Rosetta silent file (secondary structure, phi, psi, omega in degrees, C-alpha in Angstrom):
SEQUENCE: MEDTLTLKVAYAAMYEYMSMLYQQTASEDLGGFLGSMSLLDNGEPADPAAWADWLHAVQKARKGQVVMSLGLKQD
SCORE:     score description
SCORE:     0.000 S_00000001
   1 L     0.000  134.624  179.614    0.000    0.000    0.000 S_00000001
   2 L  -114.990  126.306  176.619    1.317    3.438   -0.919 S_00000001
   3 L   -88.444  145.555  176.287    0.230    6.546    0.958 S_00000001
   4 L  -119.413  128.699  178.474   -0.038    9.845   -0.827 S_00000001
   5 L  -117.563  145.682  170.788    0.453   13.113    1.035 S_00000001
   6 L   -71.453  162.657  177.572   -0.022   16.646   -0.193 S_00000001
   7 H   -59.646  -39.351 -178.498    3.049   18.854   -0.031 S_00000001
   8 H   -68.372  -38.053  178.167    1.509   20.805    2.848 S_00000001
   9 H   -68.672  -41.041  177.793    0.718   17.668    4.855 S_00000001
  10 H   -64.245  -39.001  177.181    4.219   16.310    4.250 S_00000001
  11 H   -61.946  -44.136  178.565    5.665   19.691    5.321 S_00000001
  12 H   -63.080  -38.527  178.206    3.557   19.543    8.500 S_00000001
  13 H   -64.736  -42.537  177.650    4.793   15.992    9.171 S_00000001
  14 H   -63.277  -42.340  179.305    8.412   17.105    8.789 S_00000001
  15 H   -60.668  -45.026 -179.527    7.736   20.070   11.075 S_00000001
  16 H   -63.567  -42.987  178.660    6.174   17.817   13.714 S_00000001
  17 H   -61.091  -46.733  179.741    9.065   15.360   13.567 S_00000001
  18 H   -66.258  -34.074  176.537   11.611   18.148   13.962 S_00000001
  19 H   -64.040  -40.449  176.863    9.525   19.642   16.769 S_00000001
  20 H   -63.439  -41.846  176.797    9.645   16.312   18.610 S_00000001
  21 H   -62.031  -40.150  178.152   13.421   16.231   18.168 S_00000001
  22 H   -62.433  -42.254  179.176   13.617   19.769   19.523 S_00000001
  23 H   -61.797  -33.787 -179.394   11.572   18.772   22.584 S_00000001
  24 H   -78.928  -31.953 -170.850   14.006   15.913   23.221 S_00000001
  25 H  -112.313  -22.175 -173.847   17.225   17.840   22.635 S_00000001
  26 L    54.879   30.966  179.752   16.481   21.560   23.179 S_00000001
  27 L   -65.783  125.175  178.130   18.908   22.161   20.292 S_00000001
  28 H   -64.135  -34.857  178.245   19.172   25.862   19.523 S_00000001
  29 H   -62.569  -46.858  177.845   19.867   25.022   15.884 S_00000001
  30 H   -63.409  -40.882  179.152   16.647   23.031   15.599 S_00000001
  31 H   -60.195  -44.252  178.108   14.734   25.750   17.423 S_00000001
  32 H   -64.310  -41.369  179.136   15.966   28.382   15.015 S_00000001
  33 H   -65.317  -42.778  177.806   15.166   26.229   12.026 S_00000001
  34 H   -61.123  -36.822  177.160   11.668   25.500   13.346 S_00000001
  35 H   -60.509  -41.623 -179.735   11.137   29.237   13.755 S_00000001
  36 H   -71.042  -27.689  179.215   11.934   29.795   10.086 S_00000001
  37 H   -83.551  -18.788 -177.161    9.615   26.941    9.084 S_00000001
  38 L   -57.891  147.943 -178.804    6.721   28.149   11.257 S_00000001
  39 E   -92.126  138.746  174.933    3.696   29.407    9.396 S_00000001
  40 L   -80.842  174.851 -179.509    2.488   32.982    9.649 S_00000001
  41 L   -57.713  -26.943 -179.706   -1.205   33.878    9.884 S_00000001
  42 L   -85.054    2.101  177.844   -1.366   33.955    6.075 S_00000001
  43 L    88.115   -1.843  179.165   -0.179   30.319    5.892 S_00000001
  44 L   -91.070  148.647  176.103    3.253   31.176    4.498 S_00000001
  45 E   -62.609  148.246  178.413    6.484   30.102    6.227 S_00000001
  46 L   -56.765  -35.918  175.630    8.178   32.808    8.301 S_00000001
  47 L  -113.851  107.447 -177.694   11.171   32.389    5.974 S_00000001
  48 H   -56.174  -26.847  178.281    9.978   31.969    2.365 S_00000001
  49 H   -64.847  -26.398  179.156   13.254   30.214    1.519 S_00000001
  50 H   -61.560  -42.135  179.157   12.189   27.373    3.843 S_00000001
  51 H   -68.692  -41.630  178.470    9.302   26.501    1.502 S_00000001
  52 H   -62.214  -42.158  177.574   11.525   26.794   -1.586 S_00000001
  53 H   -64.017  -39.444  178.298   14.103   24.512    0.037 S_00000001
  54 H   -61.598  -46.499  179.661   11.332   22.063    0.950 S_00000001
  55 H   -62.174  -37.973  177.414   10.091   21.959   -2.657 S_00000001
  56 H   -63.301  -43.135  179.068   13.656   21.368   -3.873 S_00000001
  57 H   -64.079  -40.959  178.177   14.029   18.456   -1.434 S_00000001
  58 H   -62.781  -42.812  179.392   10.711   16.980   -2.571 S_00000001
  59 H   -60.302  -43.894  177.988   11.795   17.257   -6.200 S_00000001
  60 H   -62.757  -42.179 -179.766   15.042   15.405   -5.451 S_00000001
  61 H   -64.170  -42.241  179.306   13.156   12.681   -3.577 S_00000001
  62 H   -62.277  -31.038 -179.997   10.680   12.241   -6.427 S_00000001
  63 L   -86.912    0.000 -179.228   13.580   11.800   -8.836 S_00000001
  64 L    72.097   28.824 -176.438   15.219    9.213   -6.572 S_00000001
  65 L  -100.967   16.062  179.773   18.188   11.499   -5.930 S_00000001
  66 L  -105.746  121.532  176.829   18.226   11.208   -2.133 S_00000001
  67 L   -94.970  123.794 -175.889   20.814    8.896   -0.595 S_00000001
  68 L  -111.522   27.456  178.524   19.666    7.737    2.827 S_00000001
  69 L  -102.747  144.971  177.067   22.760    5.743    3.810 S_00000001
  70 L   -63.108  138.998  174.577   25.189    6.804    6.522 S_00000001
  71 L    82.947   -3.687  179.563   28.412    8.266    5.251 S_00000001
  72 L  -114.157  137.440  177.889   27.176    8.941    1.744 S_00000001
  73 L  -132.596  135.536  178.276   26.268   12.319    0.423 S_00000001
  74 L  -122.265  127.897  179.461   24.828   13.152   -2.949 S_00000001
  75 L   -88.558    0.000    0.000   24.736   16.726   -4.238 S_00000001
């Protein structure tokens, strides 16, 4: 079975996951990143580049260009 998520739902899932990590670690880096990803009253991210970066990551994943193995990095 394959689940399909909208981009906004997937973004919310990523935000929630990172929020849980922040609650566990109190990492200032994660906190700052979550702040930039947070949505304003108009539904847009506080930092518009966060949404653009998210779309770029989704595009790479759709093309199978994401390496999820330790020690390997793909540009």
